C-alpha positions as CSV (number, residue, x, y, z in Angstrom):
1,M,-10.7,-33.4,51.3
2,N,-10.6,-32.8,47.6
3,Y,-9.2,-29.2,47.9
4,L,-8.5,-28.8,44.2
5,L,-12.1,-29.7,43.1
6,I,-13.4,-27.3,45.7
7,L,-11.3,-24.5,44.3
8,K,-12.3,-25.4,40.7
9,L,-16.0,-25.2,41.6
10,M,-15.6,-22.0,43.5
11,G,-13.9,-20.6,40.3
12,V,-17.1,-21.4,38.4
13,V,-19.1,-19.6,41.1
14,F,-16.9,-16.5,40.9
15,K,-17.1,-16.4,37.1
16,T,-20.9,-16.7,37.4
17,E,-21.0,-13.8,39.9
18,A,-18.9,-11.6,37.7
19,L,-21.2,-12.2,34.7
20,L,-24.2,-11.5,36.9
21,M,-22.8,-8.1,37.6
22,I,-23.4,-7.2,33.9
23,V,-27.1,-6.9,34.7
24,P,-26.8,-4.0,37.3
25,L,-24.1,-2.5,35.0
26,V,-26.7,-2.3,32.2
27,I,-29.2,-0.8,34.6
28,S,-26.7,1.8,35.6
29,F,-26.1,2.8,32.0
30,I,-29.8,2.9,31.2
31,Y,-30.6,5.2,34.1
32,Q,-27.3,7.0,33.9
33,S,-26.9,6.7,37.7
34,G,-23.1,6.9,37.5
35,D,-22.4,3.7,39.5
36,G,-21.6,1.3,36.6
37,I,-17.9,1.8,37.0
38,Y,-18.0,0.1,40.4
39,F,-19.3,-3.1,38.8
40,I,-16.6,-2.9,36.1
41,Y,-13.8,-2.6,38.7
42,T,-15.2,-5.6,40.5
43,A,-16.4,-7.9,37.7
44,I,-13.3,-8.0,35.5
45,P,-10.8,-9.0,38.2
46,L,-13.3,-11.4,39.7
47,F,-13.9,-13.1,36.3
48,I,-10.1,-13.4,35.8
49,F,-9.7,-14.9,39.2
50,G,-12.5,-17.3,38.7
51,Y,-11.2,-18.3,35.3
52,C,-7.8,-19.1,36.7
53,L,-9.4,-21.4,39.4
54,T,-11.4,-23.2,36.8
55,K,-8.2,-24.2,35.0
56,I,-7.2,-26.3,38.0
57,K,-7.2,-30.1,37.1
58,P,-8.1,-32.2,40.2
59,K,-7.2,-35.8,40.2
60,S,-10.7,-36.8,41.1
61,T,-14.1,-35.2,40.4
62,V,-16.0,-37.2,43.0
63,F,-17.5,-35.3,45.8
64,R,-18.2,-36.6,49.3
65,S,-20.8,-35.0,51.5
66,K,-18.3,-33.0,53.6
67,E,-16.8,-31.5,50.5
68,G,-20.2,-30.5,49.1
69,F,-21.1,-28.8,52.4
70,A,-17.7,-27.0,52.6
71,T,-17.9,-25.9,49.0
72,V,-21.4,-24.4,49.4
73,A,-20.5,-22.6,52.7
74,L,-17.2,-21.2,51.3
75,S,-18.9,-20.2,48.0
76,W,-21.6,-18.2,49.8
77,I,-19.1,-16.5,52.1
78,F,-16.7,-15.4,49.3
79,M,-19.6,-14.5,47.0
80,S,-20.8,-12.1,49.7
81,V,-17.3,-10.7,50.1
82,F,-16.9,-10.0,46.3
83,G,-20.5,-8.9,46.0
84,A,-19.9,-6.2,48.6
85,I,-17.0,-4.6,46.7
86,P,-19.3,-2.4,44.5
87,F,-21.1,-1.1,47.6
88,Y,-17.7,-0.3,49.3
89,L,-16.3,1.5,46.2
90,S,-19.4,3.6,45.9
91,G,-18.9,5.3,49.3
92,Y,-22.5,5.0,50.3
93,F,-21.6,2.6,53.2
94,N,-19.5,3.5,56.2
95,T,-17.3,0.4,56.5
96,F,-16.7,-2.8,54.5
97,I,-18.4,-4.8,57.2
98,D,-21.6,-2.8,56.5
99,C,-21.2,-3.7,52.8
100,F,-20.6,-7.4,53.7
101,F,-23.6,-7.4,56.0
102,E,-25.8,-5.9,53.3
103,T,-24.6,-8.4,50.6
104,V,-25.0,-11.4,52.9
105,S,-28.5,-10.1,53.7
106,G,-29.1,-9.9,50.0
107,F,-27.8,-13.4,48.9
108,T,-29.4,-15.1,51.9
109,T,-32.7,-13.4,51.1
110,T,-32.9,-12.0,54.6
111,G,-33.5,-8.3,53.7
112,S,-32.1,-6.8,56.9
113,S,-30.5,-3.5,56.0
114,I,-28.2,-0.9,57.5
115,L,-29.2,1.8,55.0
116,T,-31.2,4.6,56.5
117,N,-32.1,6.2,53.1
118,V,-32.1,3.7,50.3
119,E,-33.7,6.3,48.0
120,A,-30.5,8.2,48.0
121,V,-28.5,5.2,46.6
122,P,-28.0,5.1,42.8
123,K,-30.3,2.8,40.8
124,G,-27.6,0.3,39.7
125,L,-26.5,-0.4,43.3
126,V,-30.1,-0.7,44.5
127,F,-30.8,-3.1,41.6
128,W,-27.7,-5.2,42.5
129,R,-28.9,-5.2,46.1
130,S,-32.2,-6.7,45.1
131,F,-30.8,-8.9,42.3
132,T,-28.8,-10.8,45.0
133,H,-32.2,-11.8,46.4
134,W,-33.3,-13.3,43.1
135,V,-30.0,-15.1,42.6
136,G,-29.8,-16.4,46.2
137,G,-33.4,-17.3,46.4
138,M,-33.1,-20.5,44.4
139,G,-29.4,-20.8,45.2
140,V,-26.4,-19.9,43.1
141,L,-25.0,-23.5,43.4
142,V,-28.3,-24.7,41.9
143,F,-27.7,-22.3,39.0
144,V,-24.2,-23.6,38.6
145,L,-25.4,-27.2,38.6
146,A,-27.7,-26.3,35.7
147,I,-24.8,-25.1,33.5
148,I,-21.9,-27.4,34.4
149,P,-21.4,-31.2,34.0
150,N,-22.9,-33.5,36.5
151,L,-19.7,-34.3,38.6
152,N,-20.3,-38.1,38.1
153,G,-23.5,-37.9,40.0
154,S,-21.9,-36.6,43.2
155,A,-23.4,-33.1,42.7
156,V,-26.3,-34.2,44.9
157,H,-24.2,-33.2,47.9
158,L,-24.1,-29.6,46.6
159,L,-27.9,-29.6,46.0
160,K,-28.4,-31.1,49.5
161,A,-26.2,-28.5,51.2
162,E,-28.0,-25.6,49.5
163,S,-31.6,-26.7,49.4
164,P,-33.8,-25.8,52.3
165,G,-35.7,-28.5,54.2
166,P,-35.2,-31.8,56.0
167,V,-35.4,-34.0,52.9
168,T,-33.7,-33.2,49.5
169,G,-35.1,-35.0,46.5
170,K,-34.7,-34.9,42.7
171,F,-37.4,-34.5,40.1
172,V,-35.6,-36.4,37.5
173,P,-32.6,-38.8,37.7
174,K,-30.0,-36.2,36.6
175,I,-29.1,-33.4,39.0
176,R,-28.4,-31.0,36.1
177,E,-31.9,-31.6,34.7
178,S,-33.5,-31.1,38.2
179,A,-31.6,-27.7,38.5
180,K,-32.9,-26.6,35.1
181,I,-36.4,-27.5,36.0
182,L,-36.1,-25.5,39.3
183,Y,-34.8,-22.4,37.6
184,T,-37.3,-22.6,34.7
185,I,-40.2,-22.6,37.2
186,Y,-38.6,-19.9,39.2
187,F,-38.0,-17.7,36.2
188,M,-41.5,-18.1,34.7
189,M,-43.2,-17.3,38.0
190,S,-41.0,-14.2,38.3
191,V,-41.9,-13.1,34.8
192,V,-45.6,-13.5,35.5
193,Q,-45.3,-11.3,38.6
194,V,-43.5,-8.6,36.8
195,I,-46.2,-8.5,34.1
196,L,-49.0,-8.3,36.7
197,L,-47.2,-5.5,38.7
198,L,-46.8,-3.6,35.4
199,A,-50.5,-3.9,34.9
200,S,-51.1,-2.6,38.4
201,G,-49.4,0.7,37.5
202,L,-45.8,0.2,38.8
203,S,-42.9,1.1,36.6
204,L,-40.7,-1.6,35.1
205,Y,-37.9,-0.8,37.5
206,D,-40.3,-0.9,40.6
207,S,-41.8,-4.1,39.3
208,L,-38.4,-5.8,38.9
209,I,-37.3,-4.7,42.3
210,T,-40.5,-5.9,44.0
211,T,-40.5,-9.2,42.1
212,M,-36.9,-10.0,42.9
213,G,-37.7,-9.4,46.6
214,S,-40.9,-11.5,46.4
215,A,-39.4,-14.4,44.4
216,G,-36.3,-14.7,46.6
217,T,-38.4,-14.0,49.6
218,G,-35.9,-11.3,50.5
219,G,-37.7,-8.0,51.0
220,F,-35.2,-5.4,49.9
221,S,-37.1,-2.4,48.4
222,N,-36.1,0.7,46.5
223,L,-38.3,2.8,48.8
224,N,-37.7,3.8,52.4
225,L,-41.3,2.8,53.2
226,S,-41.0,-0.6,51.4
227,V,-44.0,-1.7,49.3
228,G,-46.2,0.6,51.4
229,G,-44.5,3.5,49.7
230,Y,-46.2,2.7,46.4
231,N,-49.6,3.3,48.0
232,N,-51.0,0.8,45.4
233,V,-53.5,-1.7,46.7
234,A,-53.4,-3.9,43.5
235,A,-49.6,-4.2,43.8
236,E,-50.0,-5.1,47.4
237,V,-52.5,-7.9,46.6
238,I,-50.3,-9.2,43.8
239,T,-47.2,-9.2,46.0
240,T,-49.1,-10.9,48.8
241,I,-50.2,-13.7,46.6
242,F,-46.8,-14.2,45.0
243,M,-45.0,-14.2,48.4
244,L,-47.2,-17.0,49.4
245,L,-46.6,-18.9,46.2
246,F,-42.8,-18.6,46.4
247,G,-43.1,-20.0,50.0
248,V,-44.5,-23.2,48.6
249,N,-42.3,-26.3,48.0
250,F,-41.2,-26.1,44.4
251,N,-41.9,-29.9,44.1
252,I,-45.6,-28.9,44.0
253,Y,-45.1,-26.8,40.9
254,Y,-43.3,-29.7,39.2
255,Y,-46.2,-32.0,40.1
256,I,-48.6,-29.5,38.6
257,T,-46.7,-29.1,35.4
258,S,-46.3,-32.8,35.1
259,K,-50.0,-33.4,35.8
260,Q,-49.4,-35.3,39.0
261,L,-52.3,-33.6,40.8
262,G,-52.8,-36.4,43.2
263,L,-49.5,-35.7,44.8
264,V,-50.5,-32.0,45.2
265,K,-53.9,-32.8,46.8
266,S,-52.3,-35.3,49.3
267,N,-49.4,-33.0,50.3
268,E,-49.6,-32.6,54.0
269,E,-47.1,-29.7,54.3
270,L,-48.9,-27.7,51.6
271,K,-52.2,-28.0,53.6
272,L,-50.6,-27.0,56.9
273,Y,-48.7,-24.1,55.3
274,F,-51.9,-22.5,53.9
275,L,-53.9,-23.4,57.1
276,I,-51.3,-21.5,59.3
277,A,-51.2,-18.6,56.8
278,F,-54.9,-18.1,56.4
279,A,-55.7,-18.6,60.1
280,S,-53.0,-16.1,61.1
281,M,-54.4,-13.5,58.6
282,L,-57.9,-13.8,60.1
283,L,-56.8,-13.7,63.7
284,I,-54.6,-10.7,63.2
285,A,-57.3,-8.9,61.1
286,G,-59.8,-9.3,63.9
287,N,-57.3,-8.1,66.5
288,I,-56.2,-4.9,64.6
289,M,-59.6,-3.8,63.4
290,P,-59.9,-1.0,65.9
291,M,-56.7,0.5,64.6
292,Y,-58.2,0.8,61.1
293,G,-61.5,2.4,61.9
294,G,-63.3,-0.9,62.6
295,S,-63.0,-1.9,58.9
296,F,-62.4,-5.7,58.6
297,L,-61.4,-5.4,54.9
298,T,-58.8,-2.8,55.6
299,A,-57.4,-4.8,58.6
300,L,-57.4,-7.9,56.4
301,R,-55.5,-6.0,53.7
302,Y,-52.7,-5.2,56.1
303,S,-52.8,-8.5,58.0
304,S,-52.7,-10.7,54.9
305,F,-49.7,-8.8,53.5
306,Q,-47.7,-9.0,56.7
307,V,-48.5,-12.6,57.4
308,S,-47.5,-13.5,53.9
309,S,-44.3,-11.4,54.2
310,I,-43.3,-12.7,57.6
311,M,-44.2,-16.4,57.2
312,T,-42.4,-16.6,53.8
313,T,-39.6,-14.6,55.5
314,T,-39.7,-11.9,52.8
315,G,-39.8,-8.9,55.0
316,F,-41.7,-6.4,52.9
317,A,-43.9,-4.1,54.9
318,T,-46.9,-1.9,54.2
319,T,-47.4,-0.7,57.8
320,D,-45.5,-0.5,61.1
321,F,-46.6,-3.8,62.6
322,H,-44.4,-3.0,65.7
323,L,-47.4,-0.8,66.7
324,W,-49.9,-3.7,66.6
325,P,-51.3,-5.3,69.7
326,M,-49.2,-7.9,71.5
327,F,-51.5,-10.7,70.3
328,S,-50.8,-9.9,66.7
329,K,-47.1,-9.4,67.3
330,S,-46.9,-12.8,69.0
331,I,-48.4,-14.4,66.0
332,L,-45.9,-12.8,63.7
333,L,-43.1,-13.8,66.1
334,L,-44.2,-17.5,65.8
335,L,-44.5,-17.2,62.1
336,M,-40.9,-15.9,62.0
337,I,-39.8,-19.1,63.7
338,V,-41.9,-21.5,61.6
339,G,-41.1,-20.0,58.2
340,A,-42.1,-21.3,54.8
341,S,-42.2,-24.7,53.2
342,A,-39.2,-27.0,52.6
343,G,-37.9,-26.7,49.1
344,S,-39.1,-23.1,48.7
345,T,-37.1,-19.9,48.6
346,G,-38.3,-19.0,52.2
347,G,-36.5,-19.3,55.5
348,G,-37.3,-20.3,59.0
349,I,-37.3,-23.9,60.5
350,K,-39.8,-24.9,57.7
351,V,-43.4,-26.2,58.0
352,S,-42.3,-29.8,57.2
353,R,-40.0,-29.9,60.2
354,L,-42.9,-28.6,62.4
355,L,-45.1,-31.3,60.9
356,I,-42.5,-34.0,61.5
357,L,-42.0,-32.8,65.1
358,F,-45.7,-33.0,65.9
359,K,-45.9,-36.5,64.5
360,A,-42.9,-37.6,66.4
361,I,-44.4,-36.2,69.7
362,R,-47.6,-38.0,68.9
363,R,-45.7,-41.3,68.4
364,E,-43.9,-40.9,71.7
365,I,-47.2,-40.3,73.5
366,G,-48.6,-43.4,71.8
367,L,-45.6,-45.5,72.8
368,I,-46.1,-44.4,76.5
369,I,-49.7,-45.6,76.3
370,H,-49.0,-48.7,74.3
371,P,-45.3,-49.6,74.8
372,R,-45.5,-52.8,72.7
373,R,-47.2,-51.3,69.7
374,V,-45.0,-50.7,66.6
375,Q,-45.6,-47.1,65.5
376,S,-43.9,-45.2,62.7
377,V,-43.9,-41.6,61.6
378,K,-45.1,-41.0,58.1
379,L,-45.0,-37.9,55.8
380,E,-46.7,-37.9,52.4
381,N,-47.6,-41.6,52.9
382,E,-43.9,-42.5,53.3
383,T,-42.4,-43.9,56.5
384,L,-39.6,-41.7,57.8
385,D,-36.6,-43.6,59.2
386,D,-35.1,-42.7,62.5
387,R,-32.2,-40.9,60.7
388,V,-34.6,-38.2,59.4
389,L,-36.2,-37.8,62.8
390,T,-32.8,-37.4,64.4
391,N,-31.8,-34.8,61.8
392,V,-34.9,-32.8,62.5
393,L,-34.3,-32.8,66.3
394,V,-30.6,-32.0,65.9
395,F,-31.4,-29.2,63.5
396,L,-33.9,-27.7,65.9
397,S,-31.4,-28.0,68.8
398,A,-28.6,-26.4,66.7
399,Y,-31.0,-23.6,65.6
400,A,-32.0,-22.8,69.2
401,L,-28.4,-23.0,70.4
402,I,-27.2,-20.6,67.7
403,A,-30.1,-18.2,68.5
404,L,-29.2,-18.2,72.2
405,V,-25.5,-17.8,71.8
406,S,-25.9,-15.0,69.1
407,T,-28.4,-13.2,71.3
408,F,-25.9,-13.3,74.2
409,L,-23.1,-12.1,71.9
410,I,-24.9,-9.1,70.5
411,S,-26.3,-8.2,73.8
412,I,-22.9,-6.5,74.4
413,D,-24.3,-3.6,72.4
414,G,-26.7,-2.8,75.2
415,H,-30.0,-2.6,73.2
416,D,-33.3,-3.7,74.7
417,F,-34.2,-7.4,74.7
418,E,-36.9,-7.1,72.1
419,T,-34.4,-5.5,69.6
420,T,-31.6,-7.9,70.4
421,A,-33.7,-11.2,70.4
422,T,-35.8,-10.4,67.3
423,A,-32.7,-9.2,65.4
424,V,-31.2,-12.6,65.9
425,L,-34.4,-14.4,65.0
426,A,-34.8,-12.2,61.9
427,A,-31.3,-12.9,60.8
428,L,-31.3,-16.7,61.5
429,G,-34.8,-17.1,59.9
430,N,-33.8,-14.9,56.9
431,I,-36.8,-12.7,57.6
432,G,-35.5,-9.1,57.6
433,P,-37.3,-6.9,60.1
434,G,-37.8,-7.7,63.7
435,F,-39.4,-5.5,66.4
436,S,-38.4,-2.3,68.2
437,L,-35.3,-0.7,66.8
438,V,-35.1,-3.3,64.0
439,G,-38.8,-3.1,63.1
440,P,-40.1,-2.3,59.7
441,M,-39.5,1.4,60.1
442,G,-36.0,0.8,61.6
443,N,-32.8,-0.9,60.5
444,F,-29.7,-2.7,61.7
445,S,-27.3,0.2,61.6
446,V,-27.7,0.5,65.3
447,F,-25.5,-2.5,65.8
448,S,-21.7,-2.6,66.2
449,S,-19.4,-4.1,63.6
450,F,-18.9,-7.2,65.8
451,S,-22.7,-7.7,66.1
452,K,-23.1,-7.3,62.3
453,L,-20.6,-10.1,61.8
454,V,-22.4,-12.3,64.3
455,L,-25.7,-11.6,62.5
456,S,-24.1,-12.2,59.1
457,F,-23.1,-15.7,60.4
458,C,-26.7,-16.2,61.5
459,M,-28.0,-15.2,58.1
460,L,-25.7,-17.6,56.3
461,A,-26.4,-20.4,58.8
462,G,-30.1,-19.9,58.4
463,R,-30.0,-19.9,54.6
464,L,-27.7,-22.9,54.4
465,E,-29.6,-24.9,57.0
466,I,-27.0,-24.6,59.7
467,F,-24.7,-27.5,59.0
468,P,-22.7,-26.2,56.0
469,M,-21.6,-23.3,58.2
470,L,-20.9,-25.4,61.3
471,I,-18.9,-27.9,59.3
472,L,-16.3,-25.2,58.5
473,L,-15.6,-25.0,62.2
474,S,-14.8,-28.7,62.5
475,P,-11.0,-29.5,62.2
476,R,-11.8,-33.1,61.1
477,V,-13.4,-31.8,57.9
478,W,-10.1,-30.4,56.7
479,R,-8.1,-33.5,57.1
480,N,-7.4,-35.6,54.0
481,K,-8.7,-38.7,55.7
482,A,-12.1,-39.6,54.4
483,V,-15.0,-39.5,56.9
């Protein structure tokens, strides 16, 4: 294990986080909300600490896979620890664990909150809370890769560990250029949404908060009633569309900008993603029509927003969907598990894994019927080797196991099964709200500190695709012997 290189890279991450705190600091000064001092107290020591770590001179700059995964996991954990300090200093949170939970929820783009009255929190802190969504959406390590040297080509292990989905690819040969392309697309889409929300009548501050929640598919809002509190249909429609767009694999946008439209048209995951989304919108709209005076358009307004929000694991709300019929809630529950596309800012198990699983099942059925026939599983006209299929099955098994164990652990708090189970699914899928006490009109303050730590682990595991977090628990990883 190359400990010195891990520390050096984490130093870059800490310096980056300290510099990012300048943004909420400026917001605090603009609105004179009085919370800027908390960012100063945090950012200066953090920058100095990060700077000292970057001065470390490792003997080798080559990363192996285990080191890349460990660096990503440790970076996200300590980023959340340091990011929680302004919240703790402010006094608006009861304990540091609450602050840590809120920050993990922000960086992992989960959007689960323990705040009961976000409107009482100063604007600088609220902005930082949402800004963590935007930073974590594309991934802070992706951002770091865009600004630091290429680590002799070994940085692919960092990208692989932080990028969501079963297969991690590069747009161009150099990792650094790939990272720049990702963030350029991400930034431009965010700018477009801000402009459109301004045109819809929202203020600049509200537009930025909503965009950061949409882009990172996080869902933190500056209003207690979430996006529904704006009572702005145009803003809801814009947010619905952009949540769906940010749930698309960012490879698609690169293909569009590079005029490789054939690859867009033939993309199987993209087709299934929109098929599931639009079918769910229509089914729920038909089911909830009686609740909205029999108006299909009104029902479609609410169903399309919530389907877009839940499937992309954003977590915004315009209505209390916990009150919807069981059929509609069941669809939302399935969407929580499925999630968005691989290579997007969304969470869940990813549509591509679902697609691969269906194809693997079909192949096994075919082998039972025709044992001697050679059958392969293809995705996007490429044959997947057995290693990819094994990774998908192991991921799904690990995902289910963590969900079961976590549900068991937090059941100690004594809440009803719907609250307990959906809280875990919401955390592990990086969704935000669940049902019952943790529904869109509730929050996670009902849980004990122990349960909040368990849920924080779930959020980190879900955002980092399980294995970077699990690898920290393996003693073999920390031995100097190469594996």
